[in-house]
Residue, then its C-alpha position, 0 to 999 in steps of 0.5 A: m744466191n750465187r754466194t750461197r751456192a759458191g759457199l756450199a760448193a766450197a764446203f762440199a769440195l772440202s768434204i770430198s777432199v777430206a774424204s779422199g784423205l781418209a782413203h789413205a788411212s788404215d781401216a782402224d783409223r776410218k770413221p764409220q760412214e753412212k749414206c746421206f741423201g739429198v746433199a750432193l751437187a749434180g754429178k757429185n753423188d756416190c751412187a743411187a741416183g734414181p731411174g735413168t742413172t747408173c751410179a756414181a756421178t750421175s745425179k742430174v740436179d743439186y740436192q737430188g733426193n734419191a742420190f747419196v754421198l757417204v758422210d761420217k756417221g751421225t752427221c747427215t741430218t745436220i747437213k743443211t742445203p737450200k732444200g732442207y737437211g740431209s736424210l738417211k733415206a731417199t726422198s722424192 
């Protein structure tokens, strides 16, 4: 289980690193993004982390269903977590 978590954390860190690199690309070079719910690790969400939270980096648990991260459009539902796949809509 720890190996799976470490692998997921590494993959997530890589995706954040790639996303950070996109911040320096011109608007024409950026890929369209979409909100992907249920894939963020605790405290690593972009926004919408539910009641009792304010926004970015406020999710309380890994893969919280009402917290999202921005991902390249069309990739969300292919992201697999221990709790299932990413969702385009918030889940409970």
